[in-house]
LUMKOLVEX-167668 format. One record per residue (C-alpha): residue number from 1; residue in one letter; x, y, z. Coordinates in nm, 3 decimals. Each point is the difference from the previous one (the first is absolute). Layout:
REM residues N
PT;NUM;A;X;Y;Z .
...
END
This chain:
REM residues 323
PT;1;M;-0.129;-2.787;-1.594 .
PT;2;F;0.236;0.284;-0.094 .
PT;3;I;0.116;0.211;0.295 .
PT;4;L;0.184;0.329;-0.052 .
PT;5;G;0.149;0.236;0.254 .
PT;6;A;0.228;0.301;0.023 .
PT;7;T;0.205;0.022;0.316 .
PT;8;S;0.225;0.254;0.165 .
PT;9;G;0.140;-0.269;0.227 .
PT;10;D;-0.222;-0.209;0.224 .
PT;11;T;-0.323;-0.079;-0.183 .
PT;12;G;0.174;-0.202;-0.271 .
PT;13;S;0.158;-0.255;0.232 .
PT;14;A;-0.322;-0.035;0.200 .
PT;15;A;-0.201;-0.063;-0.318 .
PT;16;I;0.253;-0.249;-0.134 .
PT;17;A;-0.001;-0.187;0.332 .
PT;18;A;-0.380;-0.015;-0.011 .
PT;19;F;-0.038;-0.122;-0.360 .
PT;20;S;0.321;-0.192;-0.076 .
PT;21;G;-0.066;-0.365;-0.072 .
PT;22;K;-0.373;0.042;-0.053 .
PT;23;P;-0.132;-0.199;-0.299 .
PT;24;N;-0.106;0.187;-0.315 .
PT;25;T;0.142;0.323;0.139 .
PT;26;R;0.259;0.235;-0.143 .
PT;27;I;0.125;0.303;0.192 .
PT;28;V;0.203;0.288;-0.146 .
PT;29;I;0.148;0.267;0.227 .
PT;30;L;0.154;0.327;-0.121 .
PT;31;H;0.251;0.181;0.221 .
PT;32;P;0.224;0.304;-0.068 .
PT;33;D;0.350;-0.122;-0.085 .
PT;34;G;0.252;0.096;0.269 .
PT;35;R;-0.265;0.180;0.206 .
PT;36;V;-0.099;-0.271;0.244 .
PT;37;S;0.237;-0.133;0.264 .
PT;38;P;0.206;-0.312;-0.089 .
PT;39;V;-0.190;-0.199;0.263 .
PT;40;Q;-0.338;0.107;-0.138 .
PT;41;R;0.112;-0.084;-0.355 .
PT;42;R;0.133;-0.342;0.094 .
PT;43;Q;-0.317;-0.089;0.190 .
PT;44;M;-0.171;0.023;-0.339 .
PT;45;T;0.263;-0.114;-0.245 .
PT;46;T;0.128;-0.314;0.176 .
PT;47;I;-0.334;-0.183;-0.013 .
PT;48;D;0.053;-0.308;-0.218 .
PT;49;D;-0.336;-0.028;-0.172 .
PT;50;E;-0.070;0.008;-0.374 .
PT;51;G;-0.331;0.170;0.075 .
PT;52;V;0.179;0.302;0.149 .
PT;53;Q;0.157;0.274;-0.214 .
PT;54;N;0.182;0.302;0.140 .
PT;55;I;0.063;0.303;-0.219 .
PT;56;A;0.241;0.275;0.106 .
PT;57;L;-0.111;0.314;-0.179 .
PT;58;K;0.266;0.256;-0.092 .
PT;59;G;-0.200;0.280;0.158 .
PT;60;S;-0.188;0.098;0.314 .
PT;61;F;-0.287;-0.161;0.189 .
PT;62;D;-0.227;0.255;-0.168 .
PT;63;D;0.100;-0.158;-0.334 .
PT;64;C;-0.070;-0.349;0.134 .
PT;65;Q;-0.343;0.102;0.119 .
PT;66;R;-0.089;0.182;-0.321 .
PT;67;I;0.090;-0.301;-0.213 .
PT;68;A;-0.168;-0.248;0.237 .
PT;69;K;-0.328;0.193;-0.023 .
PT;70;A;0.017;0.005;-0.380 .
PT;71;L;0.072;-0.374;-0.018 .
PT;72;L;-0.280;-0.081;0.242 .
PT;73;A;-0.244;0.197;-0.214 .
PT;74;E;0.116;-0.187;-0.311 .
PT;75;R;-0.016;-0.344;0.155 .
PT;76;S;-0.332;0.064;0.171 .
PT;77;A;-0.154;0.074;-0.340 .
PT;78;H;0.061;-0.364;-0.101 .
PT;79;K;-0.251;-0.237;0.158 .
PT;80;D;0.202;-0.319;-0.050 .
PT;81;Q;0.212;0.051;0.315 .
PT;82;S;-0.058;0.119;0.356 .
PT;83;V;0.211;0.305;0.084 .
PT;84;L;0.090;0.127;0.346 .
PT;85;S;0.212;0.288;0.134 .
PT;86;V;0.172;-0.038;0.336 .
PT;87;N;0.129;0.339;0.107 .
PT;88;S;-0.214;0.296;0.105 .
PT;89;I;-0.134;0.026;-0.354 .
PT;90;N;-0.231;-0.267;0.142 .
PT;91;W;-0.271;0.143;0.226 .
PT;92;G;0.019;-0.317;0.212 .
PT;93;R;0.345;0.104;0.123 .
PT;94;L;-0.148;0.310;0.163 .
PT;95;L;-0.283;-0.198;0.159 .
PT;96;F;0.248;-0.225;0.180 .
PT;97;Q;0.200;0.302;0.117 .
PT;98;T;-0.321;0.163;0.122 .
PT;99;A;-0.068;-0.310;0.210 .
PT;100;Y;0.308;0.047;0.214 .
PT;101;Y;-0.097;0.360;0.074 .
PT;102;V;-0.336;-0.133;0.116 .
PT;103;H;0.185;-0.246;0.223 .
PT;104;M;0.224;0.280;0.123 .
PT;105;G;-0.301;0.215;0.086 .
PT;106;A;-0.161;-0.284;0.191 .
PT;107;R;0.319;-0.049;0.202 .
PT;108;M;0.041;0.371;0.071 .
PT;109;G;-0.362;0.065;0.095 .
PT;110;R;0.055;0.377;-0.009 .
PT;111;P;0.086;0.271;-0.255 .
PT;112;F;0.355;-0.012;-0.137 .
PT;113;A;0.224;0.115;-0.285 .
PT;114;V;0.207;-0.203;-0.244 .
PT;115;S;0.326;0.083;-0.178 .
PT;116;V;0.029;-0.196;-0.325 .
PT;117;P;0.309;-0.034;-0.222 .
PT;118;S;-0.152;0.078;-0.337 .
PT;119;G;0.114;-0.081;-0.350 .
PT;120;N;-0.293;-0.116;-0.207 .
PT;121;F;-0.246;0.135;0.261 .
PT;122;G;-0.193;-0.327;0.037 .
PT;123;N;0.076;-0.049;0.370 .
PT;124;A;-0.089;0.359;0.088 .
PT;125;L;-0.316;-0.012;-0.211 .
PT;126;S;-0.101;-0.314;0.190 .
PT;127;A;0.022;0.202;0.322 .
PT;128;I;-0.234;0.259;-0.154 .
PT;129;I;-0.243;-0.273;-0.106 .
PT;130;A;0.010;-0.149;0.350 .
PT;131;A;-0.074;0.343;0.149 .
PT;132;K;-0.299;0.037;-0.235 .
PT;133;M;-0.123;-0.334;0.136 .
PT;134;G;0.014;0.129;0.357 .
PT;135;V;0.346;-0.101;0.121 .
PT;136;P;0.106;0.282;0.240 .
PT;137;I;0.301;0.113;-0.207 .
PT;138;K;-0.021;0.376;0.046 .
PT;139;H;0.326;0.110;-0.160 .
PT;140;L;0.215;-0.139;-0.282 .
PT;141;I;0.366;0.084;-0.053 .
PT;142;V;0.108;-0.081;-0.357 .
PT;143;A;0.376;-0.054;0.022 .
PT;144;T;0.204;0.001;-0.321 .
PT;145;N;0.368;-0.016;-0.087 .
PT;146;A;0.179;0.242;-0.235 .
PT;147;N;-0.253;-0.095;-0.269 .
PT;148;D;-0.237;0.252;0.148 .
PT;149;A;-0.296;0.005;-0.241 .
PT;150;L;-0.241;-0.093;0.282 .
PT;151;S;0.152;0.252;0.237 .
PT;152;R;-0.041;0.274;-0.260 .
PT;153;I;-0.356;-0.081;-0.098 .
PT;154;F;-0.122;-0.015;0.360 .
PT;155;S;0.183;0.320;0.091 .
PT;156;T;-0.094;0.209;-0.305 .
PT;157;G;-0.292;-0.186;-0.160 .
PT;158;E;0.192;-0.075;-0.318 .
PT;159;T;0.304;-0.182;-0.128 .
PT;160;D;0.199;-0.061;-0.318 .
PT;161;R;0.171;-0.315;-0.116 .
PT;162;G;0.375;0.021;0.052 .
PT;163;D;0.297;-0.230;-0.043 .
PT;164;V;0.000;-0.295;0.238 .
PT;165;R;0.288;0.022;0.248 .
PT;166;H;0.183;-0.312;0.116 .
PT;167;T;-0.007;-0.007;0.383 .
PT;168;L;0.067;-0.224;0.299 .
PT;169;S;-0.373;-0.082;0.010 .
PT;170;P;-0.047;-0.129;-0.357 .
PT;171;A;-0.354;-0.133;0.042 .
PT;172;M;-0.105;0.366;0.026 .
PT;173;D;0.194;0.123;-0.305 .
PT;174;I;-0.316;0.104;-0.186 .
PT;175;Q;-0.108;0.335;-0.147 .
PT;176;I;-0.363;-0.051;-0.106 .
PT;177;P;-0.159;-0.253;0.239 .
PT;178;S;-0.278;-0.194;-0.170 .
PT;179;N;-0.225;0.011;0.305 .
PT;180;L;-0.028;0.377;-0.028 .
PT;181;E;-0.259;-0.078;-0.267 .
PT;182;R;-0.211;-0.185;0.255 .
PT;183;L;0.033;0.283;0.250 .
PT;184;L;-0.097;0.248;-0.270 .
PT;185;Y;-0.309;-0.212;-0.074 .
PT;186;L;-0.106;0.027;0.365 .
PT;187;L;0.070;0.373;0.010 .
PT;188;N;-0.204;0.046;-0.319 .
PT;189;G;-0.303;-0.153;0.168 .
PT;190;C;0.054;-0.330;-0.186 .
PT;191;D;-0.036;0.175;-0.338 .
PT;192;A;0.179;-0.248;-0.228 .
PT;193;A;-0.023;0.212;-0.316 .
PT;194;R;0.151;0.307;0.164 .
PT;195;T;0.277;-0.210;0.157 .
PT;196;A;0.083;-0.166;-0.332 .
PT;197;Q;0.024;0.340;-0.167 .
PT;198;Q;0.240;0.125;0.268 .
PT;199;M;0.218;-0.312;-0.026 .
PT;200;E;0.019;0.044;-0.379 .
PT;201;G;0.143;0.343;0.074 .
PT;202;V;0.260;-0.155;0.230 .
PT;203;A;0.103;-0.243;-0.274 .
PT;204;K;0.039;0.286;-0.250 .
PT;205;N;0.171;0.271;0.203 .
PT;206;G;0.102;-0.163;0.330 .
PT;207;H;-0.201;0.249;0.209 .
PT;208;L;-0.263;-0.086;0.259 .
PT;209;S;-0.213;0.232;0.213 .
PT;210;L;-0.232;-0.100;0.282 .
PT;211;P;-0.350;0.152;0.026 .
PT;212;E;-0.006;0.338;0.172 .
PT;213;K;-0.161;-0.120;0.325 .
PT;214;W;0.157;-0.346;0.004 .
PT;215;R;0.076;-0.002;0.372 .
PT;216;E;-0.370;0.034;0.081 .
PT;217;A;-0.072;-0.324;-0.188 .
PT;218;L;0.233;-0.208;0.218 .
PT;219;P;-0.114;-0.184;0.315 .
PT;220;L;0.320;0.107;0.182 .
PT;221;T;0.259;0.275;0.005 .
PT;222;L;0.313;-0.052;-0.206 .
PT;223;E;0.353;0.131;-0.019 .
PT;224;A;0.297;-0.110;-0.209 .
PT;225;M;0.376;0.007;0.045 .
PT;226;S;0.302;-0.082;-0.216 .
PT;227;V;0.303;-0.168;0.162 .
PT;228;D;0.346;-0.009;-0.158 .
PT;229;D;0.257;-0.282;0.014 .
PT;230;E;0.217;0.154;0.270 .
PT;231;T;-0.302;0.036;0.224 .
PT;232;I;-0.094;-0.362;-0.072 .
PT;233;L;0.343;-0.113;0.120 .
PT;234;S;-0.009;0.215;0.313 .
PT;235;T;-0.351;-0.124;0.084 .
PT;236;I;0.109;-0.365;-0.029 .
PT;237;A;0.290;0.078;0.237 .
PT;238;E;-0.213;0.197;0.247 .
PT;239;T;-0.272;-0.265;0.008 .
PT;240;Y;0.253;-0.274;0.072 .
PT;241;A;0.166;0.205;0.272 .
PT;242;K;-0.333;0.062;0.172 .
PT;243;T;-0.172;-0.334;-0.048 .
PT;244;D;0.254;-0.266;-0.113 .
PT;245;R;-0.230;-0.048;-0.299 .
PT;246;I;0.145;-0.008;-0.352 .
PT;247;I;-0.229;0.161;-0.257 .
PT;248;D;0.027;0.012;-0.376 .
PT;249;P;0.028;0.325;-0.204 .
PT;250;H;-0.371;0.013;-0.088 .
PT;251;T;-0.108;-0.037;0.361 .
PT;252;A;0.252;0.270;0.090 .
PT;253;V;-0.181;0.242;-0.231 .
PT;254;A;-0.325;-0.057;0.191 .
PT;255;V;0.167;0.016;0.341 .
PT;256;H;0.169;0.331;-0.076 .
PT;257;A;-0.320;0.149;-0.137 .
PT;258;A;-0.189;-0.111;0.312 .
PT;259;Q;0.258;0.164;0.225 .
PT;260;Y;-0.030;0.333;-0.179 .
PT;261;A;-0.372;0.001;-0.084 .
PT;262;K;-0.146;0.347;0.043 .
PT;263;H;-0.373;-0.066;0.000 .
PT;264;A;-0.059;-0.324;0.188 .
PT;265;G;-0.081;0.186;0.321 .
PT;266;E;-0.010;-0.225;0.306 .
PT;267;L;-0.079;-0.314;-0.198 .
PT;268;E;0.217;-0.308;0.036 .
PT;269;I;0.179;-0.069;-0.329 .
PT;270;I;0.059;-0.348;-0.139 .
PT;271;S;0.285;-0.022;-0.251 .
PT;272;I;-0.061;-0.266;-0.262 .
PT;273;S;0.293;-0.236;-0.066 .
PT;274;T;-0.004;-0.143;-0.351 .
PT;275;A;0.321;-0.199;-0.054 .
PT;276;H;0.258;-0.217;0.177 .
PT;277;P;0.339;0.167;0.061 .
PT;278;A;0.183;-0.306;-0.136 .
PT;279;K;-0.117;0.101;-0.347 .
PT;280;F;0.208;0.318;0.028 .
PT;281;P;0.325;-0.107;0.168 .
PT;282;E;0.214;0.269;-0.163 .
PT;283;A;-0.216;0.285;0.130 .
PT;284;V;-0.026;-0.151;0.347 .
PT;285;E;0.376;-0.055;0.015 .
PT;286;R;0.062;0.362;-0.101 .
PT;287;A;-0.224;0.113;0.283 .
PT;288;L;0.106;-0.242;0.274 .
PT;289;G;0.344;-0.127;-0.097 .
PT;290;F;-0.124;-0.359;-0.029 .
PT;291;A;-0.239;-0.189;-0.227 .
PT;292;P;-0.335;-0.123;0.136 .
PT;293;P;-0.051;-0.368;0.088 .
PT;294;V;-0.110;-0.207;-0.298 .
PT;295;P;-0.308;-0.226;0.030 .
PT;296;A;0.061;-0.368;-0.071 .
PT;297;S;-0.209;0.017;-0.317 .
PT;298;L;0.242;0.252;-0.153 .
PT;299;R;0.337;-0.139;0.110 .
PT;300;D;0.081;-0.184;-0.323 .
PT;301;L;-0.157;0.260;-0.226 .
PT;302;F;0.331;0.112;-0.154 .
PT;303;Q;0.099;-0.359;-0.080 .
PT;304;R;-0.309;-0.060;-0.212 .
PT;305;E;-0.001;0.049;-0.379 .
PT;306;E;-0.192;0.298;-0.137 .
PT;307;R;-0.227;0.001;-0.306 .
PT;308;F;-0.127;0.329;-0.144 .
PT;309;D;-0.012;0.196;-0.325 .
PT;310;V;0.118;0.361;-0.033 .
PT;311;V;-0.236;0.184;-0.235 .
PT;312;D;-0.043;0.352;-0.140 .
PT;313;P;-0.282;0.202;0.162 .
PT;314;T;-0.241;-0.022;-0.292 .
PT;315;L;-0.325;-0.188;-0.041 .
PT;316;D;0.123;-0.174;-0.315 .
PT;317;A;0.320;-0.121;0.167 .
PT;318;V;-0.184;-0.143;0.301 .
PT;319;R;-0.269;-0.155;-0.220 .
PT;320;T;0.274;-0.174;-0.201 .
PT;321;A;0.181;-0.122;0.314 .
PT;322;I;-0.320;-0.149;0.138 .
PT;323;G;-0.092;-0.160;-0.333 .
END
C-alpha cells in the first residue's frame, strides 16, 4: 500500500505512528519546510523506518496539498497498487472528527456553540456535518490566525488567495483550505458539476465566492474571526493566569474567538483544543516566561537523528524524490 499525506504539523506524525512498521506499506508525508514547529518536524523525521519518507517542501502547506492531490490522482489511476491519503483530503478524516462532536452533543444534552481553530476547515466542517445529523450545535465560530481566508469568506461571502503568512500557529498557515470545496458542495445542494466548475475558477484566478444565500443552507449560525500573534500570546497568558492551564497557540485562537463572539447569544461555548503546548515551546515561553512541561514520549526527541529530503515545490521534483 502507498500512503501519501500533506501536513501542516500534526497529521503527519499521527499517520506515521499509525502505519510505521506495517508490512508492504510505504508512507510519504509532505510538510512545508521551516513552517512547522521543530517538535512537530522531529516527531515525523526521527522515525527510523525504511518505509517512511518525509519530504520538506520549499513552499507553503497549500503547495504541499496541491501536489499531494495531483500525486494521489496519478497513483490512483494505476491499479497495481493500493493508494490511501491520510490528511483531510480523505473523507474518512472528517467522519472521525464528526464522531467526537456527536459524543460532545450527547454529553452536553442541550444546545451549545463551538469555537474551532480553523486552518484547512476540516474540523469546523465536521461540526457542520454533526449539526446536520441532529447534534444540537446551534452556532459555529470559525477562528483563524493572520491567514484570514476563512474569516474573509464568511464575513463577505468571497475570498482571494493571498500569500501564506508564517505565524505562531503554523498548522493554520493556509490560504485556500481544501475543505471549502466540500462546504461549497453542500451549499450548492450537492451539485458536483457546479462545484467542480467553481473550484476550477479558484485554481485559475484564486477567487472563490459562496452562493448568495449560503447562510440559509447551513444547519447553524456561523461567524468568523481572525486572531493575530500578539493576541495569541496574550490569550495564552490570560488563560494560564485564570485557570493554571497551559494552552497551545492554536487553542488560544479558539479561546480568544469564543471570548469575543458576537452572535452566540446565551449559548455555552466550547473551545476546541487541537494540539499539545509542548509542541510549541517557544511560543508558550514567550507568553508565560517558561516552557511547558514535556511529555515523556518527547523528552529525547532532539537527541534522535532526523531523516528528510528538502525538495522544490513542483510536482516533478516531488515525483522524482518519491521515485
